[in-house]
matplotlib code that plots the C-alpha trace (Angstrom):
import matplotlib.pyplot as plt

x = [-0.1, 1.3, 1.3, -1.5, -3.8, -3.7, -2.0, -3.9, -2.9, -1.9, 1.8, 1.9, -0.6, 1.5, 4.9, 4.6, 4.3, 6.7, 9.2, 9.4, 8.1, 8.6, 6.4, 7.7, 5.7, 5.4, 7.8, 10.4, 9.8, 10.2, 13.3, 14.7, 14.3, 16.0, 19.2, 19.2, 19.0, 22.1, 24.3, 23.9, 23.5, 22.1, 18.7, 16.5, 13.4, 14.5, 15.5, 11.8, 10.3, 12.3, 11.0, 7.4, 7.6, 8.9, 5.9, 3.4, 4.7, 4.4, 0.9, -0.1, 1.1, -0.8, -4.3, -7.1, -7.5, -3.9, -4.2, -7.4, -6.2, -3.5, -5.9, -7.7, -4.4, -3.5, -6.1, -5.7, -3.0, 0.0, 3.9, 6.4, 6.6, 6.0, 9.6, 9.2, 6.7, 3.9, 6.0, 4.6, 1.0, 2.2, 3.4, 0.1, -1.9, -0.7, -2.9, -6.2, -6.2, -2.9, -2.4, -0.4, -2.6, -3.0, -1.8, -4.3, -4.8, -5.9, -8.4, -9.5, -9.9, -11.9, -14.3, -14.8, -15.3, -17.9, -19.7, -19.6, -17.8, -14.6, -14.4, -14.3, -17.7, -19.4, -18.3, -18.2, -14.8, -12.7, -9.4, -7.1, -5.1, -7.0, -7.7, -7.7, -6.6, -7.4, -7.7, -10.3, -10.5, -9.2, -11.6, -11.5, -13.3, -15.4, -18.3, -21.4, -22.9, -25.7, -23.0, -23.0, -19.7, -19.2, -16.4, -16.1, -14.7, -13.0, -12.1, -8.7, -8.9, -8.3, -8.8, -11.9, -10.0, -7.3, -9.6, -11.4, -8.0, -6.9, -10.1, -9.6, -6.0, -6.4, -2.7, -2.2, -4.7, -3.1, 0.3, -0.6, -2.5, 0.4, 2.8, 0.3, 0.1, 3.9, 3.5, 1.3, 2.7, 1.4, -1.8, -5.4, -5.3, -7.1, -8.7, -6.8, -8.8, -11.8, -10.3, -9.2, -12.5, -14.3, -12.2, -12.7, -16.4, -16.3, -14.1, -16.3, -19.1, -17.4, -16.3, -19.7, -20.1, -24.1, -24.4, -22.4, -24.5, -27.6, -26.4, -25.4, -28.7, -30.5, -28.4, -28.7, -32.5, -32.7, -30.1, -31.2, -31.3, -29.9, -28.3, -24.9, -24.7, -23.9, -24.2, -23.4, -26.1, -25.6, -25.5, -27.2, -27.3, -23.3, -22.8, -22.0, -20.2, -16.9, -17.6, -19.3, -20.5, -21.5, -21.9, -18.5, -17.9, -15.0, -13.8, -11.0, -9.2, -8.9, -5.0, -5.6, -8.9, -6.5, -4.8, -8.2, -9.5, -10.5, -14.1, -14.4, -13.1, -15.4, -18.2, -17.1, -16.7, -20.2, -21.4, -19.5, -20.9, -24.5, -24.1, -23.0, -25.1, -28.1, -28.2, -28.4, -31.0, -33.2, -33.0, -31.4, -28.5, -24.8, -21.9, -19.3, -16.0, -14.9, -11.5, -10.6, -10.2, -14.0, -14.8, -14.8, -14.9, -16.4, -15.7, -19.6, -19.0, -20.6, -19.1, -19.6, -19.6, -18.1, -17.5, -20.7, -19.3, -19.8, -23.3, -24.7, -28.4, -29.4, -32.5, -35.1, -33.9, -30.1, -31.1, -33.3, -30.0, -27.7, -30.2, -31.0, -27.2, -26.4, -29.3, -28.3, -24.8, -25.2, -27.6, -25.2, -28.1, -25.9, -28.8, -30.3, -27.5, -26.6, -30.3, -29.8, -26.6, -28.2, -31.2, -29.0, -27.0, -23.8, -23.3, -24.3, -26.4, -25.1, -21.5, -21.6, -18.4, -17.9, -20.8, -18.2, -16.4, -19.5, -20.5, -16.8, -16.3, -19.5, -18.7, -15.4, -16.8, -19.3, -16.7, -17.7, -21.1, -20.3, -17.7, -18.1, -19.5, -18.3, -15.9, -12.8, -11.5, -7.8, -5.2, -3.7, -6.9, -8.4, -5.3, -5.9, -9.4, -8.8, -6.2, -8.6, -11.5, -9.5, -6.8, -7.3, -5.0, -6.6, -9.5, -11.9, -10.3, -12.5, -15.6, -14.1, -13.2, -16.7, -18.2, -19.6, -19.9, -22.4, -20.9, -22.8, -21.1, -17.7, -18.8, -20.0, -16.5, -14.5, -16.5, -16.2, -12.6, -12.4, -14.8, -12.9, -9.6, -11.0, -12.5, -9.4, -7.4, -9.7, -9.6, -13.2, -15.2, -19.0, -22.0, -22.0, -24.3, -26.8, -26.8, -27.5, -30.4, -31.9, -32.4, -32.7, -34.7, -36.4, -34.5, -34.3, -31.7, -28.2, -26.5, -27.3, -26.8, -29.2, -31.9, -31.0, -31.2, -34.8, -35.9, -35.0, -36.2, -39.1, -39.7, -41.9, -39.7, -40.0, -36.8, -35.6, -36.0]
y = [-0.1, 3.4, 6.2, 7.9, 4.7, 1.4, 1.2, 0.1, -1.2, -4.4, -3.9, -2.3, -4.6, -7.9, -6.5, -7.7, -11.3, -10.9, -9.6, -13.3, -15.7, -13.8, -15.6, -19.0, -22.0, -22.8, -25.7, -23.2, -21.1, -24.4, -25.3, -21.6, -22.2, -25.5, -23.8, -20.9, -23.2, -25.3, -22.7, -20.8, -23.8, -23.5, -24.3, -25.2, -24.2, -21.0, -20.2, -21.0, -18.8, -15.9, -16.5, -16.7, -13.7, -11.8, -13.2, -12.3, -8.9, -8.0, -9.6, -7.5, -4.3, -5.1, -5.5, -6.4, -9.7, -10.7, -10.6, -12.1, -14.9, -15.5, -15.5, -18.0, -20.3, -19.4, -21.7, -24.8, -26.8, -27.3, -27.1, -26.8, -30.4, -31.8, -31.6, -29.1, -27.7, -25.7, -22.5, -20.9, -21.5, -20.0, -16.8, -16.5, -16.8, -13.0, -12.0, -13.2, -10.3, -8.8, -7.2, -3.9, -1.0, 2.3, 5.3, 7.1, 10.4, 8.3, 6.4, 9.9, 11.4, 8.3, 8.5, 12.3, 11.7, 9.0, 10.3, 14.1, 15.1, 14.5, 11.5, 13.5, 15.2, 12.1, 10.0, 10.7, 8.9, 7.5, 5.7, 6.4, 3.1, 0.2, -2.9, -5.2, -4.7, -7.0, -7.2, -4.5, -2.5, -1.9, -1.6, 1.2, 1.2, 4.1, 5.3, 7.3, 10.4, 8.4, 6.3, 3.1, 1.3, 0.5, -1.1, 1.2, -0.7, 1.6, 0.6, 1.5, 4.5, 3.1, -0.5, -0.7, 0.6, -1.8, -4.7, -4.0, -4.1, -7.1, -9.0, -7.8, -9.3, -13.2, -13.5, -12.2, -14.5, -17.5, -16.7, -16.5, -20.0, -21.6, -20.5, -22.2, -25.2, -25.3, -25.7, -28.6, -30.8, -34.0, -32.4, -32.4, -31.7, -28.4, -26.6, -23.3, -21.2, -22.3, -21.4, -18.1, -17.4, -18.1, -16.2, -13.4, -13.4, -13.7, -10.6, -8.6, -9.3, -7.6, -4.3, -2.5, -2.1, -1.4, -5.0, -6.3, -4.3, -5.9, -9.5, -8.9, -7.6, -10.4, -13.0, -10.5, -10.6, -14.4, -15.0, -12.2, -13.7, -17.0, -18.9, -19.5, -17.5, -13.9, -11.2, -7.6, -5.3, -2.7, 1.0, 1.8, 5.6, 5.5, 3.1, 3.8, 2.0, 2.5, 2.9, 0.2, 0.8, -2.3, -2.9, -3.6, -7.2, -8.4, -12.0, -14.7, -14.6, -17.9, -18.1, -18.0, -20.2, -23.1, -23.3, -23.3, -26.5, -29.1, -29.3, -25.9, -26.1, -29.0, -26.8, -24.0, -26.5, -27.6, -23.9, -23.4, -26.7, -25.8, -22.0, -23.2, -26.1, -24.7, -21.6, -23.4, -25.9, -23.5, -20.1, -21.0, -18.5, -19.3, -17.2, -18.0, -16.6, -19.2, -18.0, -17.9, -14.1, -14.0, -15.3, -14.5, -17.2, -16.6, -18.4, -19.4, -21.3, -18.9, -17.7, -14.1, -14.2, -11.2, -10.2, -10.8, -9.4, -12.7, -14.3, -17.0, -17.7, -21.2, -22.0, -24.4, -26.9, -26.6, -27.2, -30.3, -31.9, -31.2, -33.0, -35.9, -36.3, -36.5, -38.9, -41.3, -41.4, -42.0, -44.7, -46.3, -46.2, -46.2, -46.3, -43.3, -41.4, -41.9, -40.9, -37.7, -36.9, -37.6, -35.6, -32.6, -32.7, -33.6, -36.9, -38.2, -41.4, -42.3, -42.4, -43.1, -43.5, -46.9, -46.8, -47.6, -44.5, -42.4, -43.7, -43.4, -39.9, -38.7, -40.6, -39.4, -35.7, -36.3, -38.1, -36.3, -37.7, -41.2, -42.0, -43.9, -41.1, -39.3, -38.0, -35.9, -33.4, -33.2, -31.7, -34.9, -36.5, -33.7, -33.5, -37.2, -36.6, -33.7, -35.5, -38.7, -36.3, -34.3, -36.2, -37.4, -40.0, -41.1, -43.8, -41.6, -40.1, -41.5, -40.1, -36.6, -36.5, -37.1, -35.2, -31.8, -29.7, -27.2, -23.6, -23.7, -26.9, -25.1, -22.5, -25.3, -27.4, -24.1, -23.5, -27.2, -27.0, -23.8, -25.1, -28.3, -26.6, -24.5, -27.6, -29.5, -26.8, -26.8, -30.5, -30.6, -33.7, -34.1, -35.9, -34.3, -37.2, -36.8, -32.9, -33.1, -35.6, -33.2, -31.0, -33.5, -36.1, -34.3, -36.1, -35.3, -33.0, -34.8, -32.7, -30.0, -27.3, -29.0, -28.6, -25.1, -24.7, -26.3, -24.2, -21.1, -21.9, -24.0, -27.6, -27.2, -24.7, -25.0, -25.4, -23.4, -26.3]
z = [0.0, -1.2, 1.5, -0.4, -0.8, -2.4, -5.8, -8.7, -12.1, -13.5, -13.2, -9.7, -8.2, -9.4, -8.4, -4.9, -6.1, -8.9, -6.3, -4.7, -7.3, -10.6, -13.2, -12.4, -11.6, -7.6, -8.0, -8.9, -5.9, -3.8, -6.0, -5.0, -1.6, -1.4, -3.3, -0.8, 2.1, 0.5, -0.1, 3.2, 5.6, 8.8, 9.8, 6.7, 8.6, 9.5, 6.1, 4.9, 7.6, 6.7, 3.0, 4.1, 6.3, 3.1, 1.2, 3.8, 4.2, 0.6, 0.6, 3.6, 1.8, -1.4, 0.5, -1.8, -3.7, -3.2, 0.5, 0.6, -1.3, 1.0, 4.0, 2.2, 2.1, 5.7, 7.3, 4.9, 6.5, 4.0, 4.1, 1.4, 0.2, 3.5, 4.4, 7.1, 9.6, 7.7, 8.2, 5.2, 7.1, 10.3, 8.6, 6.5, 9.8, 10.4, 7.8, 9.5, 12.0, 12.0, 8.7, 8.3, 8.8, 6.9, 8.8, 11.3, 9.3, 6.1, 8.2, 9.7, 6.3, 4.8, 8.0, 7.1, 3.5, 4.0, 6.9, 6.4, 9.3, 11.4, 13.4, 16.6, 15.7, 14.5, 17.3, 21.1, 21.1, 18.1, 18.6, 15.8, 16.2, 14.8, 16.7, 13.6, 10.1, 7.2, 3.4, 2.3, 5.6, 9.3, 12.5, 15.1, 18.3, 18.9, 21.3, 19.5, 20.6, 22.4, 24.4, 22.5, 22.1, 18.4, 15.9, 13.2, 9.9, 7.4, 3.9, 2.5, 0.4, -3.3, -2.5, -4.7, -7.6, -6.9, -6.5, -9.9, -11.3, -9.8, -11.0, -14.4, -14.1, -14.5, -14.6, -11.1, -9.6, -11.8, -10.8, -7.1, -6.9, -9.1, -6.4, -3.8, -5.8, -5.8, -2.0, -2.2, -5.0, -3.1, -2.0, -3.9, -7.7, -8.0, -11.1, -10.4, -12.9, -11.2, -7.8, -9.1, -10.3, -7.1, -5.2, -7.6, -7.3, -3.6, -3.1, -5.6, -3.5, -0.5, -1.9, -0.9, 2.9, 2.4, 1.0, 4.1, 6.4, 4.7, 5.1, 8.8, 9.6, 8.0, 10.1, 13.3, 12.7, 12.8, 15.6, 17.8, 21.4, 20.2, 23.4, 21.8, 18.5, 18.7, 15.7, 16.2, 15.4, 12.8, 13.1, 9.8, 10.3, 10.6, 7.6, 4.0, 1.2, 2.6, 6.5, 8.6, 11.9, 14.2, 17.9, 19.6, 20.4, 22.6, 22.8, 22.2, 19.1, 17.3, 18.1, 21.8, 21.5, 20.3, 23.9, 25.8, 27.7, 25.2, 26.2, 25.6, 22.1, 21.6, 22.6, 20.3, 17.5, 17.8, 17.8, 14.7, 13.1, 14.0, 12.9, 9.4, 8.7, 10.6, 8.6, 5.2, 6.5, 8.7, 6.7, 3.5, 3.8, 4.6, 5.9, 3.2, 4.6, 7.5, 8.1, 11.6, 12.1, 11.7, 15.1, 18.6, 21.3, 24.7, 27.9, 28.0, 25.0, 22.6, 19.4, 17.9, 14.0, 12.0, 8.4, 6.3, 3.2, 1.3, 2.1, 0.0, -0.4, -1.6, -4.0, -2.3, -5.2, -4.1, -0.6, -1.4, -3.3, -0.4, 2.0, -0.3, -1.2, 2.5, 3.3, 0.3, 1.4, 5.1, 4.2, 1.7, -0.8, -4.2, -6.8, -4.9, -5.1, -8.6, -9.5, -7.6, -9.3, -12.8, -11.7, -10.8, -13.8, -12.1, -14.0, -17.2, -17.2, -20.6, -19.4, -15.5, -13.3, -11.1, -8.6, -5.8, -6.4, -6.6, -2.9, -2.0, -2.9, -1.2, 2.1, 2.1, 1.5, 4.3, 6.3, 9.7, 9.4, 8.1, 10.4, 13.4, 16.3, 18.2, 15.5, 16.1, 13.4, 13.5, 10.8, 9.6, 9.0, 7.3, 5.1, 4.1, 3.4, 1.0, -0.8, -1.2, -2.2, -4.8, -6.4, -9.8, -9.4, -6.1, -5.4, -7.0, -10.0, -12.7, -11.0, -10.5, -14.2, -15.0, -12.2, -13.5, -10.4, -10.1, -9.3, -6.0, -5.0, -5.7, -3.0, -0.7, -1.3, -0.5, 2.7, 3.8, 3.7, 5.5, 8.3, 8.5, 8.6, 11.6, 13.5, 13.2, 14.6, 17.6, 17.7, 18.2, 18.9, 18.5, 17.4, 13.8, 12.4, 15.1, 14.7, 11.2, 11.7, 13.8, 10.6, 7.8, 9.5, 12.3, 14.9, 18.5, 19.9, 19.9, 22.5, 25.2, 22.5, 20.4, 23.1, 23.4, 19.6, 19.5, 22.4, 20.4, 17.0, 18.2, 17.9, 15.0, 13.0, 9.4, 7.5, 4.4, 2.4]

ax = plt.figure().add_subplot(projection="3d")
ax.plot(x, y, z, "-o")
ax.set_aspect("equal")
plt.show()
């Protein structure tokens, strides 16, 4: 980020990446790292850590799409060719809620431009030092004139222009994800164009804070008074396209939550699971940005959810497809599962893959429901699941070559990976299949939180589907 805002244009926005990786493939970046280690000697992990820190620092200064893509990679477990600890992931994790902020005077100028008066006049108090800085904006504590403690998210000046330039620059994102691919040469095979396109679409939705305010208000209206899900209220009169003001929330950040008592982490994990799956099943909407910086954890087991820039609304047809696929998979009914995939256009009945691969893929994809219960999410296991699920040379390769993934399923897959990564970081154990049955089969509450959930929504609550 330049002193007067975020730089725009293809050359300027690509430069931070070119400085480290040039236009080479990710494998060349890894090879370069190894050569430096071999020449310099010393601790190989320390050398890679220094390289990772330089990469993250440049991404942080870029803001916008590059930084958001770095955040996406930061919570999916990977390492450089599996030889060292995941030092790049540890460095990238700083992008979640500890990104380089813009100068105080720049933030103040943006507030004045958007709200029509200096921050000191609009608010009774406004702290110039941000409490968090991320890819598109940073957050300041403030107090309204009527005494409410609020968080004010201020968009970086020029970031919209820079993001528009990034989204028009296919080479930029393709280069970034090629670097990422080089970091996981033994991992799942991914369609990098599809990944880049999906990230572009998601970030494009987040530029306008008025859209985010509407999304957040929709969730707040549904969950107001919920026993373990908290959504900050929006202060609409102090919100514009580039400034978003909401109720201030305090809590435990993800990095600190990882060292909490395991029983508390299990409870937080269940809250996350219930919020994501429950929102789809009950109200047909989805918080589609599950990176760890978007959660505040609380000692009573509740979780505050932040950042509603990207929210997905599902059609009744897609909801029906999800439920029917889950039911057939858990029941092991391969004939029904094939009919569902044919009916949704995901497979061609004239050219079907092996039936055992179809069932195997979906049992792997929905492993938290098909595995013996209670099931524990843990990093190594989730990495194995991802490799089996997406590896074209793996056990489901023929199925994957014939599977026509609905664009909405691409979004769900990305979210599944993100939520699984967070749950595995917590090493959360739960009765995940019992929770699913509450919604999909009208089953009884599987846990204490399930009883609280039913009491809130009502035993006869109508699902969105």
